[in-house]
TIPAMAR-398016 format. One record per residue: residue in three letters; x, y, z of N, C-alpha, C in turn. Coordinates in steps of 0.02 Angstrom, whole numbers, plus 50000, padded with zeros to 5 digits. Layout:
<marros>
{marro 'ALA' {X Y Z} {X Y Z} {X Y Z}};
...
</marros>
This chain:
<marros>
{marro 'UNK' {52009 51191 54162} {52077 51180 54181} {52114 51137 54130}};
{marro 'UNK' {52077 51094 54095} {52107 51051 54046} {52133 51092 53987}};
{marro 'UNK' {52099 51146 53968} {52120 51188 53912} {52184 51227 53929}};
{marro 'UNK' {52197 51239 53991} {52256 51277 54011} {52321 51238 53999}};
{marro 'UNK' {52316 51172 53997} {52376 51131 53990} {52413 51143 53924}};
{marro 'UNK' {52379 51145 53865} {52416 51159 53804} {52449 51228 53805}};
{marro 'UNK' {52416 51277 53835} {52446 51343 53840} {52507 51342 53885}};
{marro 'UNK' {52504 51305 53938} {52561 51298 53983} {52620 51264 53948}};
{marro 'UNK' {52606 51211 53911} {52658 51175 53874} {52689 51221 53822}};
{marro 'UNK' {52648 51258 53785} {52673 51304 53734} {52716 51359 53765}};
{marro 'UNK' {52695 51386 53821} {52733 51439 53855} {52800 51412 53879}};
{marro 'UNK' {52800 51352 53907} {52862 51321 53931} {52910 51309 53873}};
{marro 'UNK' {52884 51283 53817} {52925 51269 53759} {52956 51333 53731}};
{marro 'UNK' {52917 51386 53728} {52942 51450 53704} {52997 51477 53750}};
{marro 'UNK' {52985 51473 53815} {53035 51497 53863} {53100 51459 53857}};
{marro 'UNK' {53097 51395 53845} {53157 51354 53839} {53194 51369 53773}};
{marro 'UNK' {53158 51390 53723} {53188 51404 53658} {53223 51471 53655}};
{marro 'UNK' {53206 51518 53699} {53237 51584 53698} {53309 51580 53722}};
{marro 'UNK' {53355 51616 53691} {53424 51615 53715} {53429 51651 53782}};
{marro 'UNK' {53473 51625 53823} {53485 51657 53888} {53535 51713 53879}};
{marro 'UNK' {53523 51768 53911} {53570 51824 53909} {53631 51806 53950}};
{marro 'UNK' {53689 51820 53924} {53751 51806 53961} {53759 51859 54015}};
{marro 'UNK' {53760 51839 54078} {53767 51888 54131} {53838 51914 54136}};
{marro 'UNK' {53845 51972 54162} {53910 52000 54175} {53936 52044 54119}};
{marro 'UNK' {53989 52079 54134} {54018 52126 54087} {54069 52092 54043}};
{marro 'UNK' {54087 52126 53989} {54134 52101 53939} {54193 52148 53936}};
{marro 'UNK' {54249 52128 53966} {54308 52171 53969} {54338 52186 53900}};
{marro 'UNK' {54334 52139 53855} {54361 52151 53788} {54321 52205 53751}};
{marro 'UNK' {54255 52203 53758} {54214 52256 53728} {54229 52322 53763}};
{marro 'UNK' {54239 52320 53829} {54258 52380 53866} {54323 52410 53842}};
{marro 'UNK' {54371 52366 53829} {54436 52389 53803} {54427 52425 53736}};
{marro 'UNK' {54387 52394 53692} {54376 52424 53626} {54341 52492 53632}};
{marro 'UNK' {54290 52496 53674} {54255 52560 53684} {54302 52613 53712}};
{marro 'UNK' {54342 52593 53762} {54388 52640 53794} {54440 52665 53743}};
{marro 'UNK' {54469 52618 53706} {54521 52637 53658} {54492 52682 53603}};
{marro 'UNK' {54430 52669 53584} {54399 52708 53531} {54381 52779 53554}};
{marro 'UNK' {54357 52786 53616} {54330 52850 53638} {54370 52887 53691}};
{marro 'UNK' {54413 52853 53728} {54444 52884 53787} {54520 52887 53783}};
{marro 'UNK' {54550 52839 53749} {54623 52831 53749} {54660 52893 53725}};
{marro 'UNK' {54631 52930 53679} {54667 52987 53651} {54678 53042 53702}};
{marro 'UNK' {54635 53047 53753} {54643 53099 53804} {54673 53072 53869}};
{marro 'UNK' {54664 53009 53881} {54687 52980 53944} {54753 52943 53935}};
{marro 'UNK' {54803 52966 53969} {54866 52930 53971} {54863 52881 54030}};
{marro 'UNK' {54907 52834 54030} {54909 52785 54085} {54917 52820 54152}};
{marro 'UNK' {54948 52879 54152} {54958 52915 54215} {54893 52936 54248}};
{marro 'UNK' {54839 52945 54209} {54775 52964 54238} {54750 52910 54285}};
{marro 'UNK' {54759 52848 54265} {54735 52792 54306} {54786 52769 54357}};
{marro 'UNK' {54849 52784 54346} {54901 52760 54390} {54924 52809 54443}};
{marro 'UNK' {54895 52868 54443} {54918 52919 54491} {54900 52898 54563}};
{marro 'UNK' {54938 52923 54610} {54928 52904 54680} {54861 52928 54708}};
{marro 'UNK' {54841 52988 54689} {54778 53016 54715} {54723 53007 54663}};
{marro 'UNK' {54695 52947 54662} {54642 52932 54613} {54575 52951 54642}};
{marro 'UNK' {54529 52969 54597} {54462 52986 54618} {54421 52924 54635}};
{marro 'UNK' {54429 52871 54596} {54390 52809 54607} {54416 52775 54670}};
{marro 'UNK' {54369 52756 54714} {54388 52725 54777} {54362 52653 54783}};
{marro 'UNK' {54327 52629 54733} {54301 52561 54732} {54268 52550 54664}};
{marro 'UNK' {54244 52489 54653} {54216 52473 54587} {54155 52516 54572}};
{marro 'UNK' {54111 52526 54620} {54052 52568 54607} {54071 52640 54592}};
{marro 'UNK' {54122 52665 54625} {54147 52732 54612} {54176 52736 54542}};
{marro 'UNK' {54214 52686 54522} {54242 52683 54454} {54186 52681 54403}};
{marro 'UNK' {54135 52641 54414} {54078 52638 54369} {54044 52707 54365}};
{marro 'UNK' {54040 52741 54421} {54011 52809 54421} {54051 52858 54379}};
{marro 'UNK' {54117 52853 54382} {54159 52897 54341} {54150 52882 54267}};
{marro 'UNK' {54146 52818 54249} {54135 52800 54179} {54068 52827 54157}};
{marro 'UNK' {54016 52819 54198} {53949 52844 54181} {53951 52920 54173}};
{marro 'UNK' {53985 52955 54219} {53990 53028 54216} {54023 53051 54151}};
{marro 'UNK' {54079 53020 54133} {54115 53041 54072} {54077 53021 54009}};
{marro 'UNK' {54041 52967 54011} {53998 52949 53955} {53947 53004 53943}};
{marro 'UNK' {53918 53030 53996} {53870 53085 53991} {53903 53150 53971}};
{marro 'UNK' {53961 53167 54002} {53996 53229 53986} {54016 53233 53912}};
{marro 'UNK' {54034 53176 53884} {54057 53175 53814} {54002 53159 53765}};
{marro 'UNK' {53941 53149 53790} {53884 53133 53747} {53890 53066 53713}};
{marro 'UNK' {53922 53018 53746} {53933 52952 53716} {53869 52909 53716}};
{marro 'UNK' {53825 52923 53763} {53762 52886 53769} {53773 52811 53775}};
{marro 'UNK' {53824 52792 53814} {53837 52721 53825} {53780 52691 53866}};
{marro 'UNK' {53763 52629 53850} {53712 52593 53888} {53742 52571 53955}};
{marro 'UNK' {53700 52548 53999} {53724 52522 54064} {53774 52465 54053}};
{marro 'UNK' {53761 52423 54004} {53806 52367 53989} {53874 52392 53964}};
{marro 'UNK' {53873 52443 53922} {53936 52470 53897} {53976 52504 53953}};
{marro 'UNK' {53941 52537 53998} {53974 52568 54056} {54006 52514 54099}};
{marro 'UNK' {53970 52459 54111} {53997 52403 54149} {54057 52373 54114}};
{marro 'UNK' {54054 52367 54047} {54110 52338 54009} {54172 52381 54017}};
{marro 'UNK' {54165 52447 54010} {54223 52491 54016} {54249 52491 54087}};
{marro 'UNK' {54205 52492 54136} {54226 52490 54206} {54263 52426 54221}};
{marro 'UNK' {54239 52370 54195} {54273 52306 54206} {54342 52306 54174}};
{marro 'UNK' {54346 52332 54113} {54412 52336 54080} {54460 52379 54121}};
{marro 'UNK' {54439 52439 54140} {54482 52484 54179} {54501 52453 54246}};
{marro 'UNK' {54454 52419 54277} {54468 52388 54341} {54522 52334 54335}};
{marro 'UNK' {54516 52292 54284} {54565 52240 54274} {54633 52266 54252}};
{marro 'UNK' {54632 52320 54214} {54695 52348 54187} {54732 52390 54238}};
{marro 'UNK' {54695 52429 54279} {54727 52477 54323} {54710 52472 54397}};
{marro 'UNK' {54648 52461 54414} {54625 52474 54482} {54626 52413 54528}};
{marro 'UNK' {54602 52357 54507} {54600 52296 54546} {54553 52299 54607}};
{marro 'UNK' {54498 52335 54600} {54447 52337 54653} {54409 52271 54653}};
{marro 'UNK' {54381 52252 54709} {54337 52194 54711} {54278 52208 54664}};
{marro 'UNK' {54263 52161 54622} {54210 52170 54573} {54147 52133 54595}};
{marro 'UNK' {54089 52166 54592} {54027 52133 54614} {54013 52071 54571}};
{marro 'UNK' {53993 52016 54602} {53979 51955 54564} {53928 51964 54507}};
{marro 'UNK' {53882 52010 54513} {53834 52022 54459} {53869 52048 54397}};
{marro 'UNK' {53924 52084 54406} {53962 52110 54350} {54015 52061 54326}};
{marro 'UNK' {54042 52022 54372} {54096 51975 54356} {54076 51904 54378}};
{marro 'UNK' {54022 51877 54351} {53998 51812 54376} {54046 51754 54364}};
{marro 'UNK' {54086 51756 54312} {54130 51700 54298} {54188 51696 54347}};
{marro 'UNK' {54206 51752 54377} {54261 51751 54424} {54239 51772 54494}};
{marro 'UNK' {54174 51778 54504} {54148 51798 54569} {54175 51754 54625}};
{marro 'UNK' {54206 51783 54673} {54233 51746 54729} {54199 51768 54792}};
{marro 'UNK' {54186 51721 54835} {54151 51737 54898} {54199 51751 54955}};
{marro 'UNK' {54265 51745 54943} {54313 51755 54997} {54337 51827 55004}};
{marro 'UNK' {54308 51873 54965} {54326 51943 54971} {54386 51963 54930}};
{marro 'UNK' {54417 51915 54895} {54476 51931 54854} {54455 51971 54793}};
{marro 'UNK' {54500 52010 54765} {54483 52048 54705} {54460 52001 54649}};
{marro 'UNK' {54413 52026 54610} {54384 51987 54555} {54387 52030 54493}};
{marro 'UNK' {54418 52005 54441} {54420 52042 54379} {54437 51993 54323}};
{marro 'UNK' {54417 52012 54262} {54428 51968 54205} {54459 52004 54145}};
{marro 'UNK' {54481 52066 54154} {54508 52104 54098} {54571 52071 54072}};
{marro 'UNK' {54584 52081 54009} {54645 52055 53979} {54686 52114 53952}};
{marro 'UNK' {54746 52101 53935} {54789 52153 53908} {54857 52150 53943}};
{marro 'UNK' {54902 52194 53925} {54969 52192 53953} {54972 52190 54028}};
{marro 'UNK' {54930 52229 54061} {54930 52231 54134} {54868 52198 54163}};
{marro 'UNK' {54827 52170 54121} {54764 52140 54143} {54775 52076 54180}};
{marro 'UNK' {54725 52053 54214} {54728 51990 54250} {54676 51945 54221}};
{marro 'UNK' {54683 51882 54236} {54633 51835 54212} {54612 51789 54267}};
</marros>
C-alpha cells in the first residue's frame, strides 16, 4: 500500500495539470460556420417565417445536424451545437439546455442564449 502513494500523487498532479475543457457551445464560432456554409442559401426569411419547422432547441439542433449531413459538411457535435446556439440567439429564442449554455443557464425556465450580432441577445 505504501508504494501506491507515489502513483496516486503522480496521477493527481497530472490530472490537475491538464486543461479543463470549456463546457457549452460557442455562438461566435457558430456564426462563422453558418456564414461560411449556410448564409448563401438561407435568407433571414427562412428563420423568420411564421410556420417554422423547429419547435424547440433540440428540434433546431436536429435541423442543423440534418443539413450538416445533407450537405456533407461533417460538422462535429460541438460545431452543430455552436451553429444551433447562434441560430437560437439570432432568430429563435428557445430555452437552451444548461449543458449547451452553461454561462447563462437559468433555472427559472426563462429563455437562455448567448449569441451575439444585430439581433442577438446577451
